[in-house]
Steps between C-alpha positions, in 0.01 A plus 500: 500500500509880527761703316680794665725736303790637709636834373784572742869467413594207726351155519317404819683281748447125505274500806254735328520302176419184698208677671367601157532142379308371802221751424494396131629837386720498190758781516618666179790742525485818294767740637401850391766701680877495522689643798792738452731591792561871561804662654443698819704697753617335819271572795657681794344272762559724808269761340196268490295306754369221279453351156188404306527213251221471245588152369749213504654642182553833675682315779722310255600798288573717803709239683707430189648847545472583871496293818272573794527425873273209589322697774405802287129590512332368186142547382412233243218525248348152515555177688721349229742793512503482881566125502776542244672761717470276808664216308788738422551553873329836556327509838323835535228472236148640511239379251178705503173310515399671176753357251543811287663843477188633670563265793856633532371858496249427776758337728748787454232760576402305811840398642788669317399857416834639619718235336681529165465216249627416156268303273683244284280438200452484124489810283138422412403430861226684684639780722423522871419867531647598835763770565726267700541247215750524216475260207803319359450324167702180468331346194260570218282283278445500126276313258606144428366326189462131591585228250149357533330829406303361204406178678358700794322738264319209336415338834350825630317569174340155507406528871732220609660683793279512808696753707772758445698629798647849491757519779585871464380806308800448269383153394160638401651798315731263312203280404318810376802611295561152360144441380314797353172303519565414867142572609359261243754233600391516864126467432489128581772491767460590866743764622690459828686793656769445764397815689313830498764706315495256208120481518473878458727491194284229339176678580624819331438316173142414595583136569353303788730330750338170595730389782723685745652306793472626858880473517726550196636146478495238227399228748193703591408540134535129420276415795231735367476326162 
């Protein structure tokens, strides 16, 4: 049985938990971030051509305040965000092959240079540096101190956690802030990064990322273990 430490805020859905069980992967939840909604100004929709959503959370926080027509042009960062939007009834969604902010940038430069977009995202999110994109922050994240902090510390210290998954730069930064000896704690644990942006944040500290999935999905990660 392999042990995987999950650092994101939300638990994985049942289908992924069942997949992990079938692969003999024991999931331990260690939520290192807490999401905080932010207020934002209403978007004057006639002044834009499309919307970029960076995550399912970005979708939820935006739609709690403002409705959107179902046929509005949407660029979604990642398959999960795209599927979520489809399930909400949106029908004009483009998901770039490269599931990242870089993929969004490439598709805009190729197909939508003359279109105006707003980018619905987190305050700590990576910007898409193009002149026709304006960012709108709908949530932020802060450090969460999990109840099982000392238990996890001891498990890491004794080498009893096989893998740790950082699902965003914020989860890694929170881990770093929570444990001052974070490098020592990770010596005997393989590091998984959900994507390249998170990988770069981890590598800034001189740490090696052992696994990065071809697509940023938890199913993909479980299959790689």
